[in-house]
C-alpha positions in Angstrom: 57.3 -28.4 -53.6 59.9 -27.3 -51.3 60.5 -27.7 -48.1 60.1 -24.2 -47.1 56.4 -24.0 -48.3 54.7 -24.1 -44.7 51.2 -26.1 -43.8 49.8 -21.9 -43.8 50.4 -21.4 -47.9 48.8 -24.5 -49.1 45.9 -23.6 -47.1 45.5 -20.4 -48.7 46.1 -21.5 -51.9 43.8 -24.4 -51.5 41.3 -21.7 -50.0 40.6 -24.5 -47.0 40.3 -21.8 -44.9 41.3 -18.2 -44.4 44.8 -17.6 -43.0 44.3 -15.6 -39.7 41.9 -18.4 -38.2 45.3 -21.0 -38.5 45.6 -20.6 -34.7 42.3 -22.3 -34.5 43.6 -25.2 -35.8 45.5 -28.2 -32.7 48.1 -30.1 -34.0 46.8 -33.6 -35.4 43.4 -32.2 -36.4 41.8 -33.8 -39.5 40.2 -32.2 -42.4 37.6 -33.9 -42.2 37.0 -33.2 -38.4 37.0 -29.6 -39.2 34.2 -29.9 -42.6 32.4 -31.5 -39.4 32.5 -28.9 -36.8 31.5 -26.7 -38.9 28.8 -28.1 -40.5 27.5 -29.0 -37.0 27.7 -25.1 -36.0 25.7 -24.0 -39.3 23.4 -26.8 -38.2 22.6 -25.3 -34.9 22.9 -22.0 -35.8 19.9 -22.7 -38.3 17.9 -24.4 -36.2 18.1 -22.1 -33.6 16.9 -19.2 -36.2 13.9 -21.3 -37.2 12.9 -22.2 -33.4 12.8 -18.8 -33.2 10.8 -17.9 -36.4 8.3 -20.8 -35.3 8.3 -18.7 -32.1 7.5 -15.6 -33.3 4.9 -17.1 -35.7 3.1 -19.0 -32.8 2.8 -15.6 -31.1 1.3 -13.2 -33.6 -1.2 -15.9 -34.5 -2.2 -16.1 -31.0 -2.7 -12.8 -30.4 -4.5 -12.2 -34.1 -6.8 -15.2 -33.1 -7.6 -13.4 -29.8 -8.2 -10.4 -31.0 -10.5 -11.6 -34.0 -12.5 -13.5 -31.7 -12.7 -11.0 -29.3 -14.0 -8.6 -31.9 -16.3 -11.3 -33.3 -18.2 -11.8 -30.0 -18.2 -7.7 -29.6 -20.3 -7.8 -33.2 -22.5 -10.7 -32.0 -23.5 -8.4 -28.6 -24.0 -5.8 -30.4 -26.6 -7.8 -32.8 -28.4 -9.0 -29.6 -28.7 -5.1 -28.6 -27.0 -3.0 -25.5 -23.5 -3.9 -25.3 -22.8 -2.4 -22.2 -24.8 -1.6 -19.2 -24.1 -0.6 -15.9 -26.1 -3.0 -13.4 -26.1 -3.6 -9.4 -23.9 -0.7 -7.0 -21.0 -1.0 -9.7 -20.5 2.1 -11.5 -18.1 0.2 -14.1 -19.7 -1.2 -16.9 -20.4 -4.8 -17.8 -21.3 -7.2 -20.7 -23.9 -9.7 -20.4 -23.7 -13.3 -22.8 -26.3 -15.4 -23.0 -25.3 -18.9 -23.0 -28.0 -21.0 -23.2 -31.1 -22.6 -21.2 -31.0 -25.9 -19.9 -33.6 -28.0 -17.6 -35.1 -24.8 -16.5 -31.2 -22.8 -15.8 -30.6 -19.8 -17.5 -26.7 -19.4 -17.8 -24.7 -16.4 -19.2 -21.6 -15.3 -18.6 -20.4 -11.5 -17.1 -17.4 -9.8 -17.7 -16.7 -6.0 -16.5 -15.5 -4.0 -19.1 -12.7 -1.8 -17.1 -10.7 1.1 -19.4 -6.6 0.4 -19.5 -6.2 3.8 -20.2 -4.8 6.3 -17.0 -4.8 10.2 -17.8 -3.0 11.9 -14.7 -1.8 11.8 -11.2 -4.7 12.0 -8.9 -4.0 14.9 -6.6 -3.5 14.0 -3.2 -4.8 17.3 -1.5 -8.4 16.0 -3.4 -8.5 12.6 -1.7 -10.8 12.7 2.3 -9.9 11.5 5.1 -11.1 7.9 4.5 -9.4 7.4 1.3 -5.7 6.6 0.4 -4.3 6.6 -3.6 -2.5 3.5 -4.8 0.1 6.0 -6.0 0.5 7.9 -3.0 1.6 4.9 -1.3 3.7 4.1 -4.8 1.9 0.8 -5.3 2.0 0.5 -9.2 -0.1 -2.5 -9.7 -3.4 -0.7 -9.8 -2.4 2.7 -12.1 -3.5 1.7 -15.3 -7.1 1.6 -13.8 -6.7 5.4 -12.6 -8.8 6.8 -15.6 -11.3 9.8 -14.0 -13.8 7.6 -12.2 -11.9 4.1 -11.9 -9.4 4.9 -9.4 -8.8 2.2 -7.3 -8.2 3.1 -3.3 -8.0 1.7 0.0 -11.0 2.2 2.6 -11.9 1.1 5.5 -14.0 -2.4 5.3 -17.8 -2.3 4.1 -18.3 -5.7 5.9 -16.8 -8.3 8.2 -16.4 -11.7 8.7 -16.1 -11.7 12.7 -16.8 -16.0 13.8 -16.5 -18.2 14.4 -13.4 -20.2 14.6 -13.5 -23.0 13.2 -16.5 -22.4 11.9 -16.1 -22.8 7.9 -14.7 -18.7 7.6 -11.6 -19.3 5.4 -14.3 -21.2 3.2 -16.6 -18.3 3.1 -13.7 -16.0 2.4 -12.1 -17.8 -1.0 -15.9 -18.3 -1.8 -16.9 -14.1 -1.4 -13.7 -13.4 -2.9 -14.7 -15.2 -6.5 -17.2 -12.2 -7.0 -15.9 -9.3 -8.9 -17.3 -6.4 -6.8 -15.8 -8.6 -3.8 -11.9 -7.6 -3.2 -11.1 -9.0 0.8 -8.4 -8.7 2.9 -6.0 -12.4 2.2 -5.1 -12.4 5.5 -6.5 -12.2 9.2 -5.5 -8.6 10.7 -6.5 -8.7 14.1 -7.1 -4.7 14.0 -9.9 -4.6 16.6 -8.7 -7.8 19.2 -5.1 -6.7 18.7 -3.9 -3.7 17.0 -7.1 -1.6 17.9 -4.2 0.9 19.1 -2.5 1.5 15.7 -5.2 3.4 14.6 -7.7 3.9 11.6 -5.3 5.2 8.8 -2.7 1.9 10.1 -6.5 -0.2 9.2 -6.9 1.1 6.1 -3.4 0.6 5.2 -3.8 -3.4 5.1 -7.2 -3.3 3.5 -7.0 -4.0 -0.4 -7.3 -1.4 -3.3 -10.9 -0.8 -5.1 -12.8 0.4 -7.2 -15.9 2.4 -6.5 -18.4 0.3 -6.6 -16.8 -2.7 -4.8 -17.1 -4.1 -1.4 -14.6 -4.4 1.3 -14.5 -7.2 3.6 -12.0 -8.8 6.3 -11.7 -11.8 7.9 -10.9 -12.2 11.8 -12.4 -15.0 13.6 -11.7 -13.7 17.0 -14.4 -10.8 16.4 -16.9 -12.7 17.6 -15.8 -13.6 21.1 -13.9 -10.4 22.4 -15.7 -8.5 24.5 -13.9 -4.8 22.9 -14.6 -5.8 19.6 -18.5 -5.1 19.1 -17.8 -1.0 20.4 -15.1 -0.6 18.0 -16.5 -2.0 15.0 -20.0 0.2 15.7 -17.2 3.3 16.2 -15.6 2.5 13.3 -19.0 2.7 10.7 -22.4 1.8 12.4 -23.5 0.7 9.3 -21.2 -2.2 8.8 -22.5 -5.9 7.6 -21.6 -8.4 9.8 -21.2 -12.4 8.7 -20.7 -15.1 11.4 -20.4 -18.6 9.9 -22.0 -21.1 13.0 -21.3 -24.8 12.5 -22.7 -27.6 15.1 -21.3 -26.3 18.4 -19.9 -29.8 19.4 -18.2 -30.6 15.7 -16.9 -27.3 16.2 -14.9 -27.8 19.3 -13.8 -30.8 18.5 -12.3 -29.5 15.5 -10.3 -26.7 17.2 -9.5 -29.5 19.8 -7.7 -31.6 16.7 -6.0 -28.1 15.5 -4.0 -27.1 19.1 -3.6 -31.2 20.1 -1.6 -31.5 16.6 0.4 -28.6 17.6 0.9 -30.3 21.2 1.5 -34.0 21.3 1.6 -34.2 25.4 -1.7 -32.8 25.4 -4.7 -33.9 27.5 -7.5 -36.0 25.7 -10.8 -34.1 24.7 -13.3 -35.3 27.6 -10.8 -34.7 29.9 -10.7 -31.2 28.9 -14.5 -30.6 28.2 -16.0 -31.6 31.2 -15.8 -30.7 34.8 -13.1 -32.9 37.5 -12.1 -34.3 34.1 -14.1 -36.6 33.2 -17.8 -36.8 31.4 -19.3 -38.5 34.4 -21.1 -35.9 36.0 -22.3 -34.5 32.6 -20.8 -31.1 33.5 -19.6 -29.7 30.4 -16.9 -26.7 31.4 -18.0 -23.7 29.2 -14.6 -21.7 30.8 -12.5 -24.0 28.2 -11.6 -22.1 25.3 -13.1 -24.6 22.6 -16.1 -25.3 24.5 -16.6 -21.2 25.0 -16.5 -20.0 21.8 -19.4 -22.4 21.0 -21.6 -20.9 23.6 -22.9 -18.4 20.8 -25.5 -16.9 22.4 -23.3 -15.5 25.4 -21.0 -13.9 22.8 -23.7 -12.6 20.2 -25.4 -10.6 23.1 -22.9 -8.2 23.6 -23.5 -7.2 19.9 -27.4 -7.0 19.9 -25.9 -3.9 21.9 -24.3 -2.3 19.0 -25.9 -3.9 15.8 -29.3 -5.1 14.9 -30.3 -8.3 13.9 -30.8 -7.0 10.8 -27.2 -6.6 9.8 -25.6 -10.0 11.2 -26.3 -13.1 8.7 -25.1 -16.0 9.8 -24.3 -19.1 7.7 -24.3 -22.2 8.0 -20.9 -23.9 8.2 -22.5 -27.2 7.1 -24.3 -26.1 4.2 -21.0 -24.8 3.1 -19.7 -27.9 2.5 -23.1 -29.7 1.3 -24.3 -27.1 -1.0 -21.6 -24.1 -1.5 -24.1 -22.4 -4.1 -27.5 -22.3 -2.2 -25.6 -20.8 0.5 -23.5 -18.6 -1.2 -26.7 -17.1 -3.1 -27.8 -16.2 0.7 -24.8 -14.1 1.3 -24.5 -12.6 -2.1 -28.3 -10.9 -1.9 -27.9 -10.3 1.7 -24.5 -8.2 0.7 -26.2 -6.7 -2.4 -24.0 -8.2 -4.5 -24.9 -8.7 -8.1 -25.8 -12.6 -8.3 -22.4 -14.2 -10.0 -21.6 -17.5 -7.8 -23.6 -20.0 -7.9 -26.7 -21.3 -10.0 -29.1 -19.0 -11.9 -32.5 -19.8 -12.3 
């Protein structure tokens, strides 16, 4: 073989690799190394393709099983008679699926049926002054629910958790929000005690979107002890339902003090603040001190009773929310006319 024959010519003759790929080889690279690199690349591509096929198959299988189970459940419910029924105050249909009865306790699952279609844009001129549209506000979150009667809107609250601080208001809010017919603002808005001058339109904007028949709620514990709040709430709606979570005043005061003192390391001891003259020897409690003042429930309740009848107020036990939350939440649901959903049903 002549010395003028190049390496590229030999490779082309024996079909080792195409000539145009000569630039990819580095001087000194062996044939075995080239074959191994090509094999690795082919295996990687094959594994990637296999993994993609597996993911696609699993996704298809999961969706097929889900649809099949839903169809099976609907067929079973039809055999029991009456697939859909309108219950309670909500206008959306629900499915009741009986499960079992053990020890005299009936168990069932309640599923709300919501059409996942939307057939048009709500005309802003058709809205009244007490509602705002999510489409007008530009929020797309609830657009898929807009179908004739199912148009989420923001409205002023039907019920308020007005107090008391460190009584268990957060626990009550989290429990009641589990109910499908309740929509509640997640944070304390402080409209009636701090931002009343911003107007009801501002307040409504901070409410969550709700469907027709759902209950709108808000929690701000300082409402109970603020002098101007009862009259302001009455001006908004004299039929507003008021929930007050109360607990032992001493326990509540200690909890309040503990929270504040954790942020102020140099704070005086509890007994130095709770009693006149900084000592418990006189036996005189300083009712002007914040943590104690909040616990004088009768003083604050008197202002509320000037504006609202006692029938519009429900006092929830903070202690029972801890030891028997299901029973206490049953009281709350009955009082606000909610379909029983949280707790144990007899």
